[in-house]
FIDREN-626133 format. One record per atom (N, C-alpha, C, CB): residue in one letter; x, y, z; residue number from 1; atom name. Coordinates in Angstrom, 3 decimals. Glycine has a CB too. Example, Ala and Ser with C-alpha at 12.3 -4.5 7.8 and 13.67 -1.06 7.14 Angstrom:
<sites>
A|13.190|-5.690|7.800|1|N $
A|12.300|-4.500|7.800|1|CA $
A|13.200|-3.300|7.800|1|C $
A|11.308|-4.473|9.046|1|CB $
S|12.850|-2.250|7.080|2|N $
S|13.670|-1.060|7.140|2|CA $
S|12.900|0.030|7.870|2|C $
S|14.084|-0.598|5.725|2|CB $
</sites>
This chain:
<sites>
M|84.776|63.906|90.659|1|N $
M|84.500|65.320|91.414|1|CA $
M|84.259|64.935|93.039|1|C $
M|82.964|66.176|90.704|1|CB $
P|84.948|65.559|93.835|2|N $
P|84.817|65.160|95.217|2|CA $
P|83.404|65.534|95.784|2|C $
P|85.939|65.826|96.052|2|CB $
N|83.021|64.792|96.841|3|N $
N|81.783|64.878|97.205|3|CA $
N|81.599|66.089|98.151|3|C $
N|81.389|63.629|97.764|3|CB $
R|80.533|66.436|98.599|4|N $
R|80.183|67.643|99.324|4|CA $
R|81.013|67.516|100.681|4|C $
R|78.528|67.769|99.559|4|CB $
S|81.077|66.429|101.389|5|N $
S|81.832|66.217|102.551|5|CA $
S|83.344|66.545|102.365|5|C $
S|81.642|64.815|102.981|5|CB $
T|83.761|66.024|101.343|6|N $
T|85.330|66.287|101.022|6|CA $
T|85.629|67.668|100.845|6|C $
T|85.829|65.584|99.719|6|CB $
R|84.748|68.313|100.001|7|N $
R|84.848|69.819|99.697|7|CA $
R|84.894|70.696|101.051|7|C $
R|83.535|70.288|98.782|7|CB $
R|83.976|70.289|101.859|8|N $
R|83.931|70.987|103.248|8|CA $
R|85.053|70.815|104.059|8|C $
R|82.830|70.548|104.051|8|CB $
K|85.774|69.550|104.046|9|N $
K|87.064|69.503|104.711|9|CA $
K|88.089|70.019|104.142|9|C $
K|87.428|68.371|104.981|9|CB $
N|88.179|70.121|102.838|10|N $
N|89.190|70.853|102.116|10|CA $
N|89.125|72.413|102.336|10|C $
N|89.049|70.528|100.641|10|CB $
A|87.866|72.885|102.307|11|N $
A|87.690|74.171|102.626|11|CA $
A|88.135|74.619|104.005|11|C $
A|86.398|74.435|102.441|11|CB $
A|87.862|73.652|104.936|12|N $
A|88.294|74.000|106.379|12|CA $
A|89.671|73.908|106.539|12|C $
A|87.686|73.130|107.414|12|CB $
R|90.442|73.050|105.815|13|N $
R|91.779|73.061|105.706|13|CA $
R|92.586|74.404|105.270|13|C $
R|92.019|72.053|104.840|13|CB $
R|92.092|74.813|104.112|14|N $
R|92.375|76.102|103.589|14|CA $
R|92.171|77.109|104.527|14|C $
R|91.636|76.381|102.466|14|CB $
C|91.145|77.127|105.214|15|N $
C|90.600|78.213|106.176|15|CA $
C|91.562|78.178|107.262|15|C $
C|89.062|77.965|106.733|15|CB $
A|92.056|77.186|107.813|16|N $
A|92.973|76.819|108.972|16|CA $
A|94.447|77.385|108.397|16|C $
A|92.956|75.003|109.323|16|CB $
K|94.783|76.986|107.207|17|N $
K|95.987|77.331|106.767|17|CA $
K|96.123|79.067|106.564|17|C $
K|96.193|76.481|105.435|17|CB $
N|94.964|79.553|106.151|18|N $
N|95.029|80.963|105.904|18|CA $
N|94.929|81.661|107.301|18|C $
N|93.871|81.425|104.900|18|CB $
K|94.357|81.290|108.246|19|N $
K|94.464|81.886|109.629|19|CA $
K|95.818|81.708|110.276|19|C $
K|93.424|81.269|110.545|19|CB $
Q|96.554|80.561|109.982|20|N $
Q|97.911|80.415|110.443|20|CA $
Q|98.812|81.393|109.818|20|C $
Q|98.405|79.067|110.194|20|CB $
R|98.614|81.621|108.437|21|N $
R|99.491|82.501|107.673|21|CA $
R|99.177|84.046|108.168|21|C $
R|99.218|82.280|106.021|21|CB $
S|98.018|84.208|108.459|22|N $
S|97.482|85.621|109.058|22|CA $
S|98.205|85.770|110.427|22|C $
S|95.710|85.663|109.300|22|CB $
R|98.249|84.770|111.263|23|N $
R|99.023|85.005|112.433|23|CA $
R|100.576|85.285|112.364|23|C $
R|98.823|83.896|113.221|23|CB $
Q|101.084|84.504|111.352|24|N $
Q|102.532|84.800|110.998|24|CA $
Q|102.844|86.122|110.334|24|C $
Q|103.029|83.757|110.095|24|CB $
M|101.846|86.806|109.764|25|N $
M|102.043|88.033|109.223|25|CA $
M|102.184|89.343|110.072|25|C $
M|101.058|88.163|108.406|25|CB $
N|102.052|89.035|111.433|26|N $
N|102.443|90.132|112.227|26|CA $
N|103.676|90.689|112.277|26|C $
N|102.224|89.894|113.312|26|CB $
R|104.062|91.761|111.808|27|N $
R|105.332|92.449|111.748|27|CA $
R|105.565|93.738|112.651|27|C $
R|105.520|92.819|110.365|27|CB $
T|106.807|93.906|112.783|28|N $
T|107.268|95.056|113.404|28|CA $
T|107.622|96.021|112.516|28|C $
T|108.282|94.820|114.214|28|CB $
I|107.168|97.228|112.403|29|N $
I|107.631|98.185|111.442|29|CA $
I|108.671|99.089|112.159|29|C $
I|106.424|99.015|110.844|29|CB $
R|109.858|99.245|111.783|30|N $
R|110.795|100.223|112.429|30|CA $
R|110.975|101.346|111.560|30|C $
R|112.148|99.628|112.756|30|CB $
P|110.736|102.585|112.214|31|N $
P|110.553|103.929|111.565|31|CA $
P|112.125|104.012|111.126|31|C $
P|109.910|105.291|112.674|31|CB $
I|112.309|104.667|109.831|32|N $
I|113.621|105.032|109.378|32|CA $
I|113.843|106.513|109.477|32|C $
I|113.836|104.574|107.982|32|CB $
G|112.779|107.355|109.789|33|N $
G|113.053|108.586|109.873|33|CA $
G|111.680|109.483|110.294|33|C $
G|113.694|108.935|108.565|33|CB $
H|111.730|110.761|109.982|34|N $
H|110.673|111.631|110.372|34|CA $
H|110.392|112.478|109.235|34|C $
H|110.995|112.431|111.588|34|CB $
I|108.913|112.666|108.807|35|N $
I|108.536|113.712|107.740|35|CA $
I|108.498|114.921|108.284|35|C $
I|107.259|113.510|107.083|35|CB $
H|108.869|116.029|107.426|36|N $
H|108.692|117.300|107.787|36|CA $
H|107.852|118.016|106.629|36|C $
H|110.054|117.932|108.071|36|CB $
T|106.983|118.803|106.916|37|N $
T|106.273|119.426|106.018|37|CA $
T|105.905|120.930|106.493|37|C $
T|105.111|118.578|105.740|37|CB $
L|105.125|121.675|105.766|38|N $
L|104.650|122.970|106.110|38|CA $
L|103.304|122.756|107.089|38|C $
L|104.326|123.820|104.700|38|CB $
F|102.833|121.578|107.119|39|N $
F|101.403|121.516|107.603|39|CA $
F|101.870|120.832|109.066|39|C $
F|100.200|120.500|106.501|39|CB $
P|101.802|121.527|110.264|40|N $
P|102.115|120.879|111.504|40|CA $
P|100.781|119.991|111.976|40|C $
P|102.551|122.041|112.618|40|CB $
E|99.734|120.257|111.363|41|N $
E|98.379|119.600|111.840|41|CA $
E|97.748|118.968|110.404|41|C $
E|97.225|120.878|112.630|41|CB $
K|96.944|118.269|110.481|42|N $
K|96.046|117.467|109.421|42|CA $
K|95.161|118.653|108.698|42|C $
K|94.943|116.201|110.244|42|CB $
F|94.702|119.471|109.489|43|N $
F|93.947|120.636|108.799|43|CA $
F|94.539|121.352|107.923|43|C $
F|93.505|121.534|109.599|43|CB $
G|94.018|121.512|106.683|44|N $
G|94.475|122.317|105.616|44|CA $
G|95.359|121.496|104.736|44|C $
G|95.181|123.533|106.120|44|CB $
L|95.438|120.485|104.954|45|N $
L|96.174|119.479|103.923|45|CA $
L|95.253|119.148|102.749|45|C $
L|96.601|118.028|104.655|45|CB $
P|95.734|119.454|101.466|46|N $
P|94.888|119.283|100.339|46|CA $
P|94.742|117.677|100.168|46|C $
P|95.526|120.042|99.014|46|CB $
R|93.456|117.357|99.590|47|N $
R|93.099|115.901|99.397|47|CA $
R|93.955|115.211|98.425|47|C $
R|91.686|115.746|98.943|47|CB $
Q|94.413|115.747|97.328|48|N $
Q|95.030|115.105|96.262|48|CA $
Q|96.407|115.800|96.183|48|C $
Q|94.175|115.192|94.934|48|CB $
S|97.404|115.200|97.058|49|N $
S|98.614|115.911|97.149|49|CA $
S|99.378|115.573|95.849|49|C $
S|99.408|115.540|98.459|49|CB $
S|99.128|114.570|95.041|50|N $
S|99.902|114.439|93.860|50|CA $
S|99.703|115.419|92.868|50|C $
S|99.698|113.250|93.299|50|CB $
L|98.584|116.172|92.837|51|N $
L|98.162|117.139|91.915|51|CA $
L|98.716|118.576|92.459|51|C $
L|96.545|117.075|91.763|51|CB $
K|99.233|118.551|93.481|52|N $
K|99.864|119.822|94.210|52|CA $
K|101.430|119.688|94.458|52|C $
K|99.135|120.043|95.700|52|CB $
E|102.070|119.895|93.357|53|N $
E|103.623|119.553|93.649|53|CA $
E|104.246|120.613|94.362|53|C $
E|104.491|119.324|92.346|53|CB $
E|103.591|121.748|94.686|54|N $
E|104.234|122.840|95.522|54|CA $
E|104.305|122.377|96.887|54|C $
E|103.467|124.188|95.477|54|CB $
L|103.694|121.191|97.316|55|N $
L|103.759|120.644|98.732|55|CA $
L|105.208|119.986|98.938|55|C $
L|102.536|119.502|98.989|55|CB $
L|106.044|121.013|99.184|56|N $
L|107.410|120.518|99.528|56|CA $
L|107.600|119.909|100.948|56|C $
L|108.369|121.658|99.385|56|CB $
G|108.208|118.884|101.149|57|N $
G|108.486|118.176|102.334|57|CA $
G|109.749|117.432|102.361|57|C $
G|107.457|117.307|102.592|57|CB $
A|110.014|116.969|103.377|58|N $
A|111.389|116.143|103.486|58|CA $
A|111.197|114.854|104.525|58|C $
A|112.692|117.216|104.111|58|CB $
L|112.033|113.937|104.082|59|N $
L|112.012|112.827|105.024|59|CA $
L|113.459|112.883|105.534|59|C $
L|111.579|111.365|104.348|59|CB $
T|113.680|113.104|106.795|60|N $
T|114.981|113.141|107.542|60|CA $
T|115.201|111.681|108.020|60|C $
T|114.955|114.219|108.819|60|CB $
L|116.335|111.061|107.627|61|N $
L|116.508|109.875|107.870|61|CA $
L|117.100|109.774|109.486|61|C $
L|117.389|109.335|106.734|61|CB $
D|116.868|108.830|110.267|62|N $
D|117.437|108.729|111.633|62|CA $
D|118.646|107.534|111.757|62|C $
D|116.162|108.395|112.668|62|CB $
G|119.451|107.823|112.751|63|N $
G|120.400|106.858|113.172|63|CA $
G|121.143|106.103|111.913|63|C $
G|119.645|105.841|114.091|63|CB $
E|121.013|104.626|111.999|64|N $
E|121.737|103.980|111.189|64|CA $
E|121.320|104.112|109.767|64|C $
E|121.777|102.746|111.599|64|CB $
Y|120.015|104.574|109.711|65|N $
Y|119.400|104.810|108.147|65|CA $
Y|119.993|105.895|107.519|65|C $
Y|117.827|105.124|108.067|65|CB $
A|120.529|106.773|108.239|66|N $
A|121.007|108.042|107.642|66|CA $
A|122.491|108.036|106.833|66|C $
A|121.075|109.056|108.839|66|CB $
R|122.907|106.632|106.677|67|N $
R|124.139|106.409|105.997|67|CA $
R|124.033|106.686|104.428|67|C $
R|124.583|104.963|106.273|67|CB $
A|124.971|107.238|103.758|68|N $
A|124.893|107.644|102.439|68|CA $
A|124.878|106.162|101.683|68|C $
A|126.174|108.699|102.027|68|CB $
E|125.258|105.228|102.139|69|N $
E|125.227|103.887|101.312|69|CA $
E|123.775|103.557|101.060|69|C $
E|125.956|102.609|102.107|69|CB $
A|122.949|103.830|102.147|70|N $
A|121.575|103.397|102.081|70|CA $
A|120.857|104.310|100.879|70|C $
A|120.844|103.593|103.606|70|CB $
L|121.310|105.303|100.361|71|N $
L|120.476|106.080|99.482|71|CA $
L|121.249|106.263|98.136|71|C $
L|120.099|107.473|100.151|71|CB $
H|122.431|105.213|98.223|72|N $
H|123.149|105.303|96.866|72|CA $
H|122.393|104.812|95.611|72|C $
H|124.419|104.499|96.940|72|CB $
G|122.113|105.675|94.509|73|N $
G|121.446|105.409|93.521|73|CA $
G|120.072|105.635|93.420|73|C $
G|121.663|104.385|93.317|73|CB $
I|119.546|106.388|94.662|74|N $
I|118.131|106.716|94.563|74|CA $
I|117.763|107.922|93.510|74|C $
I|117.657|107.098|96.002|74|CB $
E|118.856|108.537|93.448|75|N $
E|118.507|109.687|92.542|75|CA $
E|118.258|109.412|91.010|75|C $
E|119.617|110.670|92.632|75|CB $
D|118.499|108.106|90.837|76|N $
D|117.893|107.557|89.523|76|CA $
D|116.540|107.380|89.229|76|C $
D|118.322|106.409|89.307|76|CB $
F|115.738|107.670|90.341|77|N $
F|114.354|107.414|90.301|77|CA $
F|113.491|108.996|90.465|77|C $
F|114.022|106.262|91.595|77|CB $
S|112.596|108.983|89.732|78|N $
S|111.894|110.255|89.737|78|CA $
S|110.759|110.314|91.059|78|C $
S|111.130|110.409|88.209|78|CB $
H|110.348|109.109|91.311|79|N $
H|109.388|109.063|92.273|79|CA $
H|109.601|107.913|93.316|79|C $
H|108.110|108.954|91.608|79|CB $
L|109.196|108.117|94.562|80|N $
L|109.273|107.053|95.616|80|CA $
L|107.994|106.834|96.311|80|C $
L|110.305|107.385|96.643|80|CB $
W|107.945|105.688|96.795|81|N $
W|106.729|105.222|97.482|81|CA $
W|106.991|105.324|99.110|81|C $
W|106.381|103.644|96.994|81|CB $
L|106.247|106.112|99.798|82|N $
L|106.611|106.270|101.172|82|CA $
L|105.417|105.501|102.030|82|C $
L|106.767|107.913|101.543|82|CB $
I|105.776|104.584|102.925|83|N $
I|104.830|104.048|103.878|83|CA $
I|104.920|104.636|105.090|83|C $
I|104.949|102.707|104.060|83|CB $
W|104.071|105.213|105.595|84|N $
W|104.136|106.084|106.808|84|CA $
W|102.980|106.076|107.919|84|C $
W|104.229|107.442|106.310|84|CB $
D|103.309|106.417|109.077|85|N $
D|102.435|106.251|110.104|85|CA $
D|101.501|107.505|110.298|85|C $
D|103.212|105.937|111.311|85|CB $
F|100.121|107.278|110.346|86|N $
F|99.260|108.323|110.948|86|CA $
F|99.424|108.428|112.437|86|C $
F|97.812|108.055|110.637|86|CB $
S|100.409|109.030|112.820|87|N $
S|100.976|109.308|114.391|87|CA $
S|99.798|109.785|115.009|87|C $
S|102.272|110.492|114.600|87|CB $
E|99.030|110.773|114.519|88|N $
E|98.085|111.630|115.242|88|CA $
E|96.723|110.661|115.183|88|C $
E|97.905|113.246|114.471|88|CB $
A|96.667|109.540|114.700|89|N $
A|95.475|108.681|114.636|89|CA $
A|95.500|107.542|115.311|89|C $
A|95.164|108.341|113.432|89|CB $
H|96.494|107.316|116.281|90|N $
H|96.455|106.049|117.048|90|CA $
H|95.399|105.937|118.001|90|C $
H|97.657|105.840|117.746|90|CB $
T|94.749|104.829|117.821|91|N $
T|93.649|104.499|118.761|91|CA $
T|93.552|102.936|119.175|91|C $
T|92.300|104.945|118.089|91|CB $
D|92.888|102.736|120.336|92|N $
D|92.912|101.200|120.698|92|CA $
D|91.915|100.419|119.969|92|C $
D|92.646|100.949|122.200|92|CB $
S|91.110|101.040|119.212|93|N $
S|90.165|100.384|118.379|93|CA $
S|89.921|101.105|117.283|93|C $
S|88.990|100.107|118.989|93|CB $
W|88.889|100.518|116.219|94|N $
W|88.801|101.123|115.043|94|CA $
W|87.261|101.019|114.720|94|C $
W|89.769|100.483|114.001|94|CB $
S|86.712|101.598|113.814|95|N $
S|85.358|101.613|113.384|95|CA $
S|85.318|101.099|111.825|95|C $
S|84.754|103.120|113.576|95|CB $
P|84.554|100.139|111.687|96|N $
P|84.379|99.726|110.191|96|CA $
P|83.804|100.806|109.277|96|C $
P|83.430|98.501|110.084|96|CB $
T|83.249|101.920|109.946|97|N $
T|82.507|102.939|108.960|97|CA $
T|83.193|104.316|109.578|97|C $
T|80.557|102.900|109.067|97|CB $
V|83.148|105.281|108.789|98|N $
V|83.600|106.708|109.091|98|CA $
V|82.726|107.563|108.275|98|C $
V|85.160|106.996|108.752|98|CB $
R|82.822|108.978|108.717|99|N $
R|82.017|109.896|108.142|99|CA $
R|83.004|110.843|107.332|99|C $
R|81.142|110.616|109.224|99|CB $
P|83.292|110.695|106.169|100|N $
P|84.167|111.664|105.370|100|CA $
P|83.775|112.952|105.082|100|C $
P|84.438|111.189|104.193|100|CB $
P|84.691|113.994|105.676|101|N $
P|84.218|115.518|105.485|101|CA $
P|84.006|115.802|104.066|101|C $
P|85.294|116.599|106.034|101|CB $
R|84.239|115.235|102.954|102|N $
R|84.080|115.453|101.754|102|CA $
R|82.628|115.210|101.538|102|C $
R|84.972|114.715|100.983|102|CB $
L|81.949|114.362|102.280|103|N $
L|80.390|114.016|102.036|103|CA $
L|79.754|114.753|102.983|103|C $
L|79.934|112.470|102.185|103|CB $
G|80.335|115.826|103.450|104|N $
G|79.533|116.654|104.573|104|CA $
G|79.558|116.058|105.914|104|C $
G|78.029|116.804|104.219|104|CB $
G|80.238|114.984|106.154|105|N $
G|80.032|114.303|107.486|105|CA $
G|78.899|113.547|107.942|105|C $
G|80.122|115.149|108.354|105|CB $
N|77.919|113.647|106.829|106|N $
N|76.586|113.259|107.112|106|CA $
N|76.371|111.646|106.751|106|C $
N|75.597|114.226|106.264|106|CB $
R|77.161|111.260|105.823|107|N $
R|77.055|109.852|105.293|107|CA $
R|78.028|109.145|105.737|107|C $
R|77.053|109.708|103.909|107|CB $
R|77.740|107.821|106.232|108|N $
R|78.762|106.754|106.636|108|CA $
R|79.237|105.931|105.393|108|C $
R|78.121|105.741|107.732|108|CB $
V|80.514|105.801|105.413|109|N $
V|81.075|104.747|104.400|109|CA $
V|81.993|103.896|105.057|109|C $
V|81.804|105.365|103.183|109|CB $
G|82.360|102.701|104.314|110|N $
G|83.141|101.812|104.867|110|CA $
G|84.723|102.366|105.137|110|C $
G|83.048|100.621|103.962|110|CB $
V|85.338|102.057|106.042|111|N $
V|86.688|102.750|106.323|111|CA $
V|87.585|102.438|105.268|111|C $
V|87.346|102.336|107.661|111|CB $
F|87.518|101.253|104.420|112|N $
F|88.441|101.108|103.410|112|CA $
F|87.972|101.707|102.105|112|C $
F|88.756|99.725|103.260|112|CB $
A|86.789|102.270|102.190|113|N $
A|86.290|102.932|100.975|113|CA $
A|86.448|104.495|101.262|113|C $
A|84.704|102.490|100.646|113|CB $
S|87.266|104.853|102.141|114|N $
S|87.528|106.270|102.413|114|CA $
S|89.017|106.603|102.606|114|C $
S|86.766|106.689|103.641|114|CB $
R|89.539|107.767|102.673|115|N $
R|90.995|108.145|102.931|115|CA $
R|91.113|108.534|104.490|115|C $
R|91.473|109.454|101.930|115|CB $
S|90.364|107.920|105.277|116|N $
S|90.353|108.203|106.790|116|CA $
S|91.693|107.575|107.180|116|C $
S|89.005|107.519|107.655|116|CB $
P|92.184|108.413|108.214|117|N $
P|93.663|107.846|108.854|117|CA $
P|93.143|106.922|109.987|117|C $
P|94.813|109.194|109.574|117|CB $
Y|91.879|106.733|110.291|118|N $
Y|91.469|105.829|111.443|118|CA $
Y|91.276|104.448|110.950|118|C $
Y|90.154|106.308|112.136|118|CB $
R|92.413|103.624|110.604|119|N $
R|92.402|102.422|109.981|119|CA $
R|92.882|101.411|111.061|119|C $
R|93.259|102.452|108.700|119|CB $
P|92.812|100.183|110.804|120|N $
P|93.343|99.077|111.911|120|CA $
P|94.697|99.219|112.054|120|C $
P|93.096|97.543|111.545|120|CB $
N|95.432|99.703|110.861|121|N $
N|96.882|99.650|111.179|121|CA $
N|97.437|101.046|110.999|121|C $
N|97.661|98.610|110.261|121|CB $
S|96.688|102.123|110.865|122|N $
S|97.226|103.544|110.727|122|CA $
S|98.366|103.732|109.974|122|C $
S|97.525|104.104|111.941|122|CB $
L|98.291|103.042|108.829|123|N $
L|99.377|103.336|107.870|123|CA $
L|98.935|104.083|106.626|123|C $
L|100.028|102.066|107.449|123|CB $
G|99.881|104.891|106.135|124|N $
G|99.294|105.751|104.762|124|CA $
G|100.503|105.408|103.807|124|C $
G|99.060|107.720|104.987|124|CB $
L|100.145|105.485|102.677|125|N $
L|100.951|105.251|101.307|125|CA $
L|100.942|106.446|100.434|125|C $
L|100.339|104.054|100.441|125|CB $
S|102.076|107.090|100.116|126|N $
S|102.019|108.041|99.378|126|CA $
S|103.104|107.964|98.243|126|C $
S|102.062|109.127|100.172|126|CB $
C|102.821|108.280|96.848|127|N $
C|103.706|108.366|95.980|127|CA $
C|104.221|109.646|95.836|127|C $
C|103.290|107.909|94.933|127|CB $
V|105.421|110.060|95.965|128|N $
V|105.987|111.462|95.993|128|CA $
V|107.167|111.495|94.951|128|C $
V|106.524|111.877|97.526|128|CB $
R|107.137|112.748|94.531|129|N $
R|108.362|112.950|93.401|129|CA $
R|109.644|113.264|94.166|129|C $
R|108.068|114.284|92.272|129|CB $
L|110.773|112.783|93.740|130|N $
L|112.169|113.021|94.482|130|CA $
L|112.540|114.379|93.805|130|C $
L|113.442|111.711|94.216|130|CB $
L|112.943|115.236|94.694|131|N $
L|113.565|116.488|94.197|131|CA $
L|115.229|116.147|94.348|131|C $
L|113.008|117.920|95.171|131|CB $
R|115.557|116.036|95.689|132|N $
R|117.058|115.694|95.697|132|CA $
R|117.357|114.935|97.076|132|C $
R|118.020|117.115|95.560|132|CB $
V|118.510|114.560|97.266|133|N $
V|119.073|114.018|98.483|133|CA $
V|120.150|115.049|99.047|133|C $
V|119.718|112.575|98.191|133|CB $
C|119.958|115.337|100.464|134|N $
C|120.702|116.445|101.092|134|CA $
C|121.467|115.868|102.157|134|C $
C|119.812|117.567|101.616|134|CB $
G|122.456|116.574|102.544|135|N $
G|123.040|116.245|103.921|135|CA $
G|124.697|115.690|103.618|135|C $
G|121.972|114.924|104.738|135|CB $
G|124.994|115.544|105.004|136|N $
G|126.415|115.127|104.906|136|CA $
G|126.503|113.592|105.404|136|C $
G|127.382|116.137|105.831|136|CB $
K|127.641|113.145|106.022|137|N $
K|127.646|111.806|106.261|137|CA $
K|126.648|111.195|107.355|137|C $
K|128.958|111.517|106.586|137|CB $
Q|126.347|111.993|108.395|138|N $
Q|125.474|111.556|109.636|138|CA $
Q|124.236|112.326|109.516|138|C $
Q|126.173|111.848|111.113|138|CB $
D|123.862|113.438|108.564|139|N $
D|122.521|113.878|108.583|139|CA $
D|122.143|114.013|107.119|139|C $
D|122.340|115.203|109.394|139|CB $
R|121.265|112.867|106.816|140|N $
R|120.753|112.770|105.446|140|CA $
R|119.255|113.055|105.503|140|C $
R|121.048|111.347|104.806|140|CB $
S|118.888|113.737|104.361|141|N $
S|117.448|113.744|104.020|141|CA $
S|117.056|113.762|102.555|141|C $
S|116.844|114.890|104.632|141|CB $
V|115.795|113.595|102.293|142|N $
V|115.433|113.344|101.077|142|CA $
V|114.265|114.515|100.814|142|C $
V|114.989|111.795|100.948|142|CB $
R|114.448|115.461|99.976|143|N $
R|113.570|116.364|99.676|143|CA $
R|112.434|115.893|98.695|143|C $
R|114.284|117.435|99.198|143|CB $
L|111.271|116.201|98.947|144|N $
L|110.164|115.457|98.244|144|CA $
L|109.086|116.631|97.712|144|C $
L|109.405|114.301|99.356|144|CB $
Y|108.417|116.435|96.657|145|N $
Y|107.215|117.145|96.199|145|CA $
Y|106.083|116.308|96.404|145|C $
Y|107.284|117.554|94.773|145|CB $
G|104.988|116.889|96.701|146|N $
G|103.616|116.076|96.827|146|CA $
G|103.509|115.276|97.874|146|C $
G|103.332|115.217|95.744|146|CB $
L|104.150|115.679|98.883|147|N $
L|103.848|114.835|100.261|147|CA $
L|102.750|115.256|101.080|147|C $
L|105.012|114.866|101.216|147|CB $
Q|101.644|114.274|101.224|148|N $
Q|100.379|114.605|101.808|148|CA $
Q|100.469|113.986|103.182|148|C $
Q|99.138|114.084|100.959|148|CB $
A|101.064|114.745|104.181|149|N $
A|101.224|114.374|105.479|149|CA $
A|101.574|115.453|106.359|149|C $
A|102.131|113.398|105.564|149|CB $
A|100.937|115.511|107.652|150|N $
A|101.328|116.588|108.623|150|CA $
A|102.574|116.181|109.228|150|C $
A|100.266|116.853|109.721|150|CB $
G|103.424|116.962|109.223|151|N $
G|104.755|116.602|109.763|151|CA $
G|105.169|117.950|110.596|151|C $
G|105.886|116.183|108.486|151|CB $
Y|106.245|117.615|111.451|152|N $
Y|106.543|118.713|112.217|152|CA $
Y|108.092|119.235|111.926|152|C $
Y|106.294|118.314|113.709|152|CB $
D|108.254|120.402|112.504|153|N $
D|109.715|120.871|112.271|153|CA $
D|110.312|121.211|113.472|153|C $
D|109.847|122.059|111.364|153|CB $
</sites>
């Protein structure tokens, strides 16, 4: 069994490797399109969109991503995962605690224990039901149910 000094050195090496990996994980996310919903603002959005299938929305693909080949076979799936940007929640800083409205705004909880859009990366993740793929060669969109995001038309 390694002695205490050896264990500390090994732990320090692992920590340095993890920090290096963390620095290497910075990535650029390129948007592939825009979300359109009936909600131009975040106010009025239901909390659990997966329970409200009448929330019809669309993802309109932009530029090179609007090619039919990129969506070939997607109709074989019933649901899709969308990673999207909380575009109305961009800030230069973030807070480790927030006051969720469902708690009356009176109690603070950790940002990762909430559904707050004010996160370090301002990314959202939604599981949505695929309705259909629409459009021609240059103008492609995906119609979706249960999309919980404020979008514009």
